[in-house]
KOLVO-361202 format. One line per field, with one value per residue (C-alpha): residue number from 1; chain; x, y, z. Coordinates in pm, 1 decimal, always signed. Layout:
<pts>
num <- NUM | ...
cadena <- A | ...
east <- X | ...
north <- Y | ...
up <- Z | ...
</pts>
This chain:
<pts>
num <- 1 | 2 | 3 | 4 | 5 | 6 | 7 | 8 | 9 | 10 | 11 | 12 | 13 | 14 | 15 | 16 | 17 | 18 | 19 | 20 | 21 | 22 | 23 | 24 | 25 | 26 | 27 | 28 | 29 | 30 | 31 | 32 | 33 | 34 | 35 | 36 | 37 | 38 | 39 | 40 | 41 | 42 | 43 | 44 | 45 | 46 | 47 | 48 | 49 | 50 | 51 | 52 | 53 | 54 | 55 | 56 | 57 | 58 | 59 | 60 | 61 | 62 | 63 | 64 | 65 | 66 | 67 | 68 | 69 | 70 | 71 | 72 | 73 | 74 | 75 | 76 | 77 | 78 | 79 | 80 | 81 | 82 | 83 | 84 | 85 | 86 | 87 | 88 | 89 | 90 | 91 | 92 | 93 | 94 | 95 | 96 | 97 | 98 | 99 | 100 | 101 | 102 | 103 | 104 | 105 | 106 | 107 | 108 | 109 | 110 | 111 | 112 | 113 | 114 | 115 | 116 | 117 | 118 | 119 | 120 | 121 | 122 | 123 | 124 | 125 | 126 | 127 | 128 | 129 | 130 | 131 | 132 | 133 | 134 | 135 | 136 | 137 | 138 | 139 | 140 | 141 | 142 | 143 | 144 | 145 | 146 | 147 | 148 | 149 | 150 | 151 | 152 | 153 | 154 | 155 | 156 | 157 | 158 | 159 | 160 | 161 | 162 | 163 | 164 | 165 | 166 | 167 | 168 | 169 | 170 | 171 | 172 | 173 | 174 | 175 | 176 | 177 | 178 | 179 | 180 | 181 | 182 | 183 | 184 | 185 | 186 | 187 | 188 | 189 | 190 | 191 | 192
cadena <- A | A | A | A | A | A | A | A | A | A | A | A | A | A | A | A | A | A | A | A | A | A | A | A | A | A | A | A | A | A | A | A | A | A | A | A | A | A | A | A | A | A | A | A | A | A | A | A | A | A | A | A | A | A | A | A | A | A | A | A | A | A | A | A | A | A | A | A | A | A | A | A | A | A | A | A | A | A | A | A | A | A | A | A | A | A | A | A | A | A | A | A | A | A | A | A | A | A | A | A | A | A | A | A | A | A | A | A | A | A | A | A | A | A | A | A | A | A | A | A | A | A | A | A | A | A | A | A | A | A | A | A | A | A | A | A | A | A | A | A | A | A | A | A | A | A | A | A | A | A | A | A | A | A | A | A | A | A | A | A | A | A | A | A | A | A | A | A | A | A | A | A | A | A | A | A | A | A | A | A | A | A | A | A | A | A | A | A | A | A | A | A
east <- +185.5 | -102.4 | -72.2 | -292.7 | -562.0 | -574.0 | -823.7 | -1012.2 | -995.9 | -1140.9 | -1395.6 | -1484.5 | -1533.2 | -1815.3 | -1971.0 | -2006.4 | -2120.5 | -1789.4 | -1602.2 | -1258.9 | -1208.5 | -865.5 | -925.9 | -652.5 | -368.5 | -511.7 | -724.0 | -1057.1 | -1334.0 | -1725.1 | -2051.7 | -2289.8 | -2655.7 | -2860.8 | -2698.0 | -2782.3 | -2915.9 | -3099.3 | -3386.8 | -3355.8 | -3776.3 | -3784.3 | -3471.2 | -3652.5 | -3460.3 | -3512.8 | -3672.1 | -3321.2 | -3109.8 | -3435.5 | -3264.0 | -2891.3 | -2949.8 | -3119.0 | -2818.2 | -2675.8 | -2294.5 | -2274.0 | -2095.9 | -2117.8 | -1830.3 | -1762.0 | -1424.5 | -1208.1 | -1056.4 | -1070.4 | -779.4 | -825.1 | -1229.4 | -1078.6 | -817.3 | -1111.1 | -1301.7 | -982.1 | -986.8 | -1113.6 | -1025.3 | -1131.0 | -1065.1 | -1139.2 | -889.4 | -496.4 | -232.1 | -367.9 | -723.7 | -630.0 | -389.2 | -679.3 | -939.0 | -738.2 | -637.3 | -1026.1 | -1019.5 | -787.1 | -967.4 | -1348.7 | -1511.7 | -1457.9 | -1618.3 | -1671.2 | -1912.0 | -1745.2 | -1890.2 | -1731.0 | -1820.6 | -1569.1 | -1316.1 | -1243.4 | -1361.0 | -1635.9 | -1729.1 | -1802.4 | -1844.5 | -1665.7 | -1730.1 | -1763.4 | -1957.4 | -2033.4 | -2307.7 | -2626.0 | -2516.2 | -2356.3 | -2134.4 | -2114.3 | -1812.3 | -1790.4 | -1831.5 | -1736.4 | -1772.2 | -1555.5 | -1864.7 | -2167.5 | -2405.0 | -2220.3 | -2210.3 | -2630.8 | -2577.6 | -2297.1 | -2598.8 | -2844.9 | -2697.8 | -2546.2 | -2958.0 | -3030.2 | -2774.0 | -2776.6 | -3204.9 | -3062.3 | -2840.2 | -3037.3 | -2893.8 | -3062.7 | -2881.6 | -2768.2 | -2560.3 | -2460.0 | -2314.2 | -2491.1 | -2761.7 | -2661.3 | -2915.7 | -2774.9 | -2830.3 | -3202.6 | -3312.4 | -3263.6 | -3451.0 | -3176.4 | -3279.0 | -3186.1 | -3257.0 | -3103.1 | -2846.4 | -2982.8 | -3234.4 | -2936.9 | -2753.4 | -3054.1 | -3049.2 | -2728.5 | -2680.4 | -2940.7 | -2760.1 | -2424.1 | -2522.4 | -2744.4 | -2568.5 | -2581.4 | -2403.1 | -2245.6 | -2201.6 | -2307.6
north <- +5324.8 | +5090.8 | +4721.6 | +4530.8 | +4326.5 | +3943.6 | +3871.7 | +3575.4 | +3821.8 | +4077.8 | +3837.0 | +3716.1 | +4069.5 | +4137.4 | +3831.0 | +3970.4 | +4259.7 | +4412.8 | +4685.4 | +4874.8 | +5256.2 | +5385.7 | +5709.0 | +5931.2 | +5655.7 | +5343.8 | +5100.3 | +5085.8 | +4849.1 | +4951.0 | +4789.9 | +5061.1 | +5014.0 | +5113.3 | +5008.4 | +5168.3 | +4941.7 | +5017.8 | +4776.2 | +4597.1 | +4608.1 | +4978.6 | +5182.1 | +5478.8 | +5713.8 | +6083.3 | +6301.6 | +6477.7 | +6117.2 | +6014.5 | +6281.8 | +6257.0 | +5874.2 | +5943.0 | +6115.1 | +5867.5 | +5938.1 | +5746.9 | +5383.5 | +5105.8 | +4915.8 | +4650.7 | +4597.8 | +4763.2 | +5011.2 | +4899.0 | +5078.9 | +5425.5 | +5398.2 | +5371.4 | +5606.6 | +5855.2 | +5799.3 | +5893.2 | +6202.7 | +6390.3 | +6633.5 | +6365.6 | +6009.7 | +5650.4 | +5489.5 | +5456.4 | +5246.1 | +4956.3 | +5003.2 | +5031.2 | +4696.9 | +4522.9 | +4600.7 | +4529.2 | +4214.3 | +4100.3 | +4247.1 | +4070.1 | +3750.1 | +3823.7 | +3925.4 | +4332.2 | +4472.0 | +4871.3 | +5036.5 | +5281.5 | +5500.4 | +5650.3 | +5978.3 | +6015.9 | +5752.5 | +5937.1 | +5790.1 | +6007.6 | +5872.3 | +5547.1 | +5351.5 | +4986.6 | +4723.4 | +4415.9 | +4119.6 | +3772.9 | +3561.2 | +3741.0 | +4079.7 | +4359.6 | +4602.9 | +4967.9 | +5107.6 | +5444.7 | +5670.9 | +5953.3 | +6156.2 | +6386.4 | +6469.8 | +6561.4 | +6280.1 | +5996.0 | +5854.1 | +5889.6 | +5672.0 | +5446.4 | +5362.7 | +5287.7 | +5072.4 | +4868.3 | +4805.9 | +4693.2 | +4478.8 | +4347.5 | +4296.0 | +4085.9 | +3887.6 | +3736.5 | +3987.5 | +4049.7 | +4273.3 | +4646.6 | +4768.2 | +5117.3 | +5074.2 | +5441.8 | +5614.3 | +5968.6 | +6231.5 | +6148.1 | +5799.2 | +5886.4 | +5998.3 | +5615.2 | +5497.5 | +5432.9 | +5332.6 | +5275.0 | +4939.8 | +4763.6 | +4600.0 | +4262.8 | +4272.3 | +4349.5 | +4054.6 | +3842.3 | +3956.8 | +3905.1 | +3542.6 | +3568.8 | +3675.0 | +3570.6 | +3205.3 | +3282.6 | +3240.4 | +3603.7 | +3718.5 | +4092.0 | +4118.9 | +4425.9
up <- -5403.4 | -5350.0 | -5323.0 | -5595.2 | -5493.1 | -5604.4 | -5850.1 | -5626.1 | -5307.2 | -5517.0 | -5648.2 | -5294.9 | -5183.3 | -5443.7 | -5377.3 | -5043.4 | -5117.2 | -5027.5 | -5298.2 | -5201.7 | -5274.3 | -5255.9 | -4969.5 | -4889.7 | -4991.4 | -4877.3 | -4982.0 | -4795.3 | -4811.1 | -4862.2 | -4789.4 | -4745.1 | -4610.9 | -4757.8 | -5079.4 | -5456.3 | -5710.4 | -6072.2 | -6072.0 | -6424.3 | -6499.6 | -6340.2 | -6509.6 | -6727.9 | -6932.4 | -6901.3 | -7158.5 | -7242.8 | -7275.0 | -7522.2 | -7771.1 | -7667.9 | -7774.6 | -8124.5 | -8208.1 | -8522.6 | -8441.4 | -8128.5 | -8142.4 | -7869.9 | -7773.1 | -7521.8 | -7384.0 | -7614.0 | -7420.2 | -7056.3 | -6982.2 | -7143.5 | -7003.8 | -6614.2 | -6698.8 | -6783.8 | -6470.9 | -6236.5 | -6442.7 | -6187.9 | -5897.9 | -5628.3 | -5738.4 | -5578.6 | -5837.5 | -5774.6 | -5922.4 | -5711.5 | -5799.2 | -6162.1 | -6169.6 | -5947.9 | -6202.2 | -6512.1 | -6428.9 | -6329.1 | -6716.6 | -6820.8 | -6599.5 | -6824.5 | -6474.2 | -6539.6 | -6828.9 | -7019.6 | -7201.1 | -7442.8 | -7631.7 | -7912.9 | -8135.8 | -8502.1 | -8367.2 | -8031.9 | -7673.2 | -7601.1 | -7238.8 | -7079.9 | -6771.7 | -6636.5 | -6342.9 | -6232.8 | -6323.5 | -6128.0 | -6319.6 | -6390.1 | -6135.5 | -6249.1 | -6005.0 | -6160.1 | -6048.7 | -6278.8 | -6532.5 | -6751.7 | -7017.3 | -7250.2 | -7479.4 | -7294.3 | -7267.7 | -7362.5 | -6989.1 | -7001.0 | -7359.9 | -7187.8 | -6882.2 | -7162.5 | -7361.8 | -7016.4 | -6902.6 | -7258.9 | -7298.9 | -6941.0 | -6991.5 | -7334.8 | -7095.5 | -6822.0 | -6594.8 | -6263.5 | -6059.3 | -6149.4 | -5828.6 | -5836.5 | -5479.9 | -5368.5 | -5514.2 | -5668.0 | -5779.6 | -6160.9 | -6133.1 | -5948.1 | -6260.8 | -6459.3 | -6099.2 | -5902.0 | -5569.4 | -5222.1 | -5035.9 | -4735.3 | -4738.8 | -4622.8 | -4927.1 | -5117.5 | -5014.2 | -5069.1 | -5409.5 | -5489.2 | -5370.2 | -5626.5 | -5910.1 | -5890.7 | -5899.9 | -6284.3 | -6606.2 | -6756.9 | -7095.9 | -7188.7 | -7526.8 | -7776.5
</pts>
């Protein structure tokens, strides 16, 4: 069983542009170059997602089922979430530094995402869906809350074809670290 990373050490990693993942039974640290981000002022909602967002059945909740969201994100063939990672982020959540954006439908958790907040930076860790479109709805709500809350940086770690549809792009690590330094010093609030 992997060991839990103490919260202060984990937060220190994030302040330095580093994040952990469980790989092949051990916890490894990563700091990609280039780094994936979604510039909040360049975020775009794909056409199909616009239609999905109009469905009135979606219900947004914040931080009501953090454990369930992490477990949902781990429900895949290859996962970087082991028991140590789970315990580490749950401890961060209990201290108010990790958040879950949850999308509910008919009283059931349909999908969502979780990540870490330090100041005006949000580090997206993982997302999942059990109902088609739920993770897309979650990222749209996350960006809306970040814009309202005064955030500067949405870190996606890497850029995937899925995230590119929302405006994700790669930047050199050096540029990322400058943005990160400014963002973690800013006061910001994530709220529904």
